[in-house]
N, CA and C atoms as a LAMMPS dump frame, in Angstrom:
ITEM: TIMESTEP
0
ITEM: NUMBER OF ATOMS
204
ITEM: BOX BOUNDS ff ff ff
-5.0000000000000000e+02 5.0000000000000000e+02
-5.0000000000000000e+02 5.0000000000000000e+02
-5.0000000000000000e+02 5.0000000000000000e+02
ITEM: ATOMS id mol type element x y z
1 1 1 N -147.066 -460.695 -280.501
2 1 2 C -147.521 -461.675 -279.734
3 1 3 C -146.27 -462.175 -278.986
4 2 1 N -146.657 -462.728 -277.73
5 2 2 C -145.286 -463.118 -277.074
6 2 3 C -145.534 -464.594 -276.889
7 3 1 N -144.584 -465.415 -276.503
8 3 2 C -144.364 -466.788 -276.056
9 3 3 C -144.959 -467.125 -274.908
10 4 1 N -145.574 -467.914 -274.759
11 4 2 C -146.082 -468.356 -273.551
12 4 3 C -145.355 -469.322 -272.852
13 5 1 N -145.363 -469.161 -271.59
14 5 2 C -144.656 -470.067 -270.637
15 5 3 C -145.331 -471.273 -270.27
16 6 1 N -145.003 -472.291 -269.87
17 6 2 C -145.784 -473.338 -269.709
18 6 3 C -146.975 -473.206 -268.716
19 7 1 N -146.523 -472.572 -267.473
20 7 2 C -147.475 -472.154 -267.049
21 7 3 C -148.816 -470.967 -267.148
22 8 1 N -148.135 -469.983 -268.041
23 8 2 C -149.338 -469.259 -268.814
24 8 3 C -150.249 -469.883 -269.761
25 9 1 N -149.699 -471.04 -270.383
26 9 2 C -150.361 -472.103 -271.741
27 9 3 C -151.465 -472.773 -270.11
28 10 1 N -150.885 -473.345 -269.212
29 10 2 C -151.954 -474.227 -268.326
30 10 3 C -153.073 -473.113 -268.075
31 11 1 N -152.733 -471.809 -267.781
32 11 2 C -153.883 -470.963 -267.114
33 11 3 C -154.575 -470.826 -268.083
34 12 1 N -154.662 -470.656 -269.292
35 12 2 C -155.775 -470.453 -270.322
36 12 3 C -156.715 -471.569 -269.976
37 13 1 N -157.857 -470.966 -270.632
38 13 2 C -159.134 -472.219 -270.238
39 13 3 C -159.277 -472.818 -271.286
40 14 1 N -159.775 -473.96 -271.555
41 14 2 C -159.887 -475.061 -272.924
42 14 3 C -160.537 -474.031 -273.788
43 15 1 N -161.879 -473.65 -273.592
44 15 2 C -162.204 -472.798 -274.314
45 15 3 C -162.066 -471.646 -275.107
46 16 1 N -160.696 -471.227 -274.782
47 16 2 C -159.899 -470.652 -275.982
48 16 3 C -158.527 -470.911 -276.668
49 17 1 N -158.863 -472.37 -276.634
50 17 2 C -157.985 -473.385 -277.763
51 17 3 C -158.994 -473.32 -278.896
52 18 1 N -158.544 -473.731 -279.968
53 18 2 C -159.19 -474.013 -281.119
54 18 3 C -159.645 -475.469 -281.006
55 19 1 N -158.288 -476.3 -280.752
56 19 2 C -158.427 -477.708 -280.395
57 19 3 C -158.632 -477.902 -279.111
58 20 1 N -159.661 -477.705 -278.108
59 20 2 C -159.605 -477.76 -276.755
60 20 3 C -158.857 -479.236 -276.157
61 21 1 N -159.585 -480.154 -277.019
62 21 2 C -159.608 -481.649 -276.316
63 21 3 C -157.926 -481.781 -276.463
64 22 1 N -156.968 -481.04 -277.293
65 22 2 C -155.63 -481.425 -277.56
66 22 3 C -154.764 -479.823 -276.623
67 23 1 N -155.615 -478.901 -276.459
68 23 2 C -155.106 -477.47 -275.966
69 23 3 C -153.939 -477.182 -276.641
70 24 1 N -154.349 -477.521 -278.346
71 24 2 C -153.907 -476.903 -279.493
72 24 3 C -154.388 -475.717 -279.983
73 25 1 N -153.161 -474.453 -280.676
74 25 2 C -153.791 -473.392 -281.424
75 25 3 C -154.735 -472.63 -280.312
76 26 1 N -153.817 -471.823 -278.985
77 26 2 C -154.633 -470.834 -278.645
78 26 3 C -154.749 -469.609 -279.12
79 27 1 N -156.156 -469.356 -278.974
80 27 2 C -156.614 -468.019 -279.856
81 27 3 C -157.185 -467.316 -278.563
82 28 1 N -156.265 -466.57 -277.721
83 28 2 C -157.204 -465.588 -276.95
84 28 3 C -157.225 -464.731 -277.256
85 29 1 N -156.676 -464.065 -278.535
86 29 2 C -157.04 -462.895 -278.851
87 29 3 C -156.637 -462.65 -280.587
88 30 1 N -156.754 -461.965 -281.454
89 30 2 C -156.903 -461.724 -282.595
90 30 3 C -155.269 -461.781 -283.122
91 31 1 N -154.515 -461.621 -282.445
92 31 2 C -153.154 -462.108 -282.849
93 31 3 C -152.909 -463.291 -283.026
94 32 1 N -153.134 -464.141 -281.812
95 32 2 C -153.165 -465.416 -281.894
96 32 3 C -154.099 -466.146 -282.832
97 33 1 N -155.44 -465.75 -282.862
98 33 2 C -156.537 -466.255 -283.739
99 33 3 C -155.101 -466.101 -285.135
100 34 1 N -155.136 -465.226 -286.091
101 34 2 C -154.345 -464.71 -287.264
102 34 3 C -152.865 -466.494 -287.454
103 35 1 N -152.43 -466.167 -286.17
104 35 2 C -151.411 -467.33 -285.941
105 35 3 C -151.701 -468.652 -286.159
106 36 1 N -152.677 -468.895 -285.464
107 36 2 C -153.367 -470.34 -285.213
108 36 3 C -153.779 -470.758 -286.748
109 37 1 N -154.618 -469.56 -287.326
110 37 2 C -154.613 -470.145 -288.697
111 37 3 C -153.717 -470.434 -289.743
112 38 1 N -152.511 -469.558 -289.741
113 38 2 C -151.068 -469.574 -290.748
114 38 3 C -150.863 -471.234 -290.171
115 39 1 N -150.57 -471.298 -288.588
116 39 2 C -149.88 -472.49 -288.116
117 39 3 C -150.666 -473.574 -288.854
118 40 1 N -151.99 -473.703 -288.957
119 40 2 C -152.79 -474.759 -289.285
120 40 3 C -152.917 -475.243 -290.81
121 41 1 N -152.863 -474.018 -291.512
122 41 2 C -152.401 -474.484 -292.811
123 41 3 C -151.171 -474.923 -293.013
124 42 1 N -150.255 -474.75 -292.329
125 42 2 C -148.687 -474.914 -292.803
126 42 3 C -148.684 -476.875 -292.143
127 43 1 N -149.357 -476.635 -291.155
128 43 2 C -149.443 -478.136 -290.566
129 43 3 C -150.485 -479.039 -291.195
130 44 1 N -151.589 -478.606 -291.994
131 44 2 C -152.442 -479.456 -292.804
132 44 3 C -151.519 -479.498 -293.894
133 45 1 N -150.867 -478.939 -294.337
134 45 2 C -149.816 -478.685 -296.136
135 45 3 C -149.012 -480.243 -295.595
136 46 1 N -148.36 -480.021 -294.527
137 46 2 C -147.206 -480.905 -294.238
138 46 3 C -147.862 -482.597 -294.099
139 47 1 N -149.263 -482.295 -293.756
140 47 2 C -149.932 -483.948 -293.729
141 47 3 C -149.895 -483.933 -292.148
142 48 1 N -149.344 -483.121 -291.259
143 48 2 C -149.79 -483.28 -289.751
144 48 3 C -151.064 -482.847 -288.978
145 49 1 N -151.918 -482.389 -289.925
146 49 2 C -153.161 -482.202 -289.26
147 49 3 C -154.235 -482.091 -290.52
148 50 1 N -155.757 -483.017 -289.6
149 50 2 C -156.36 -483.582 -290.878
150 50 3 C -157.381 -482.256 -291.384
151 51 1 N -157.88 -482.022 -292.046
152 51 2 C -158.799 -481.512 -292.857
153 51 3 C -159.672 -480.957 -291.756
154 52 1 N -160.525 -482.108 -291.022
155 52 2 C -161.326 -481.671 -290.598
156 52 3 C -160.919 -480.463 -289.25
157 53 1 N -159.64 -481.002 -288.503
158 53 2 C -159.393 -480.25 -287.259
159 53 3 C -159.156 -479.003 -288.051
160 54 1 N -158.148 -478.998 -289.126
161 54 2 C -157.857 -477.339 -289.644
162 54 3 C -159.347 -476.683 -289.972
163 55 1 N -160.329 -476.794 -290.484
164 55 2 C -161.243 -476.654 -290.528
165 55 3 C -162.077 -476.06 -289.219
166 56 1 N -161.932 -476.442 -287.935
167 56 2 C -162.508 -476.326 -286.876
168 56 3 C -161.406 -475.14 -286.271
169 57 1 N -160.249 -475.146 -286.462
170 57 2 C -159.218 -474.42 -286.128
171 57 3 C -159.506 -472.835 -287.188
172 58 1 N -159.947 -473.143 -288.372
173 58 2 C -160.206 -471.851 -289.141
174 58 3 C -161.541 -471.077 -288.529
175 59 1 N -162.6 -472.091 -288.153
176 59 2 C -163.562 -471.565 -287.781
177 59 3 C -163.74 -470.889 -286.325
178 60 1 N -163.121 -471.548 -285.511
179 60 2 C -162.613 -471.159 -284.013
180 60 3 C -162.237 -469.501 -283.963
181 61 1 N -161.318 -469.682 -285.052
182 61 2 C -160.394 -468.24 -285.26
183 61 3 C -161.1 -466.898 -285.905
184 62 1 N -161.513 -467.802 -286.71
185 62 2 C -162.552 -466.519 -287.39
186 62 3 C -163.755 -465.884 -286.533
187 63 1 N -164.259 -466.753 -285.629
188 63 2 C -165.221 -466.085 -284.439
189 63 3 C -164.193 -464.846 -283.735
190 64 1 N -162.819 -464.913 -283.381
191 64 2 C -162.22 -464.102 -282.699
192 64 3 C -161.724 -463.103 -283.545
193 65 1 N -161.333 -463.284 -284.572
194 65 2 C -161.264 -462.311 -285.787
195 65 3 C -162.446 -460.966 -285.735
196 66 1 N -163.742 -461.798 -285.696
197 66 2 C -164.905 -461.098 -286.19
198 66 3 C -165.575 -460.654 -284.98
199 67 1 N -164.294 -460.794 -284.078
200 67 2 C -165.188 -460.073 -282.509
201 67 3 C -166.557 -461.182 -282
202 68 1 N -166.654 -462.249 -282.075
203 68 2 C -167.375 -462.844 -281.661
204 68 3 C -167.144 -463.741 -280.2
């Protein structure tokens, strides 16, 4: 998984983010979905992400991982 440049990140449609209103946790493919779940878990454990937002990230990432 390569790191996205600012321009590449801006080109991703909002629908490809787990938290589209904040444009956080891009999940354009399975690698990004797995990474989003891991980072969301870290942030939730550190107190930087609400339980509700973590559930949103997990649900959206699970859709990508299951091929939907």
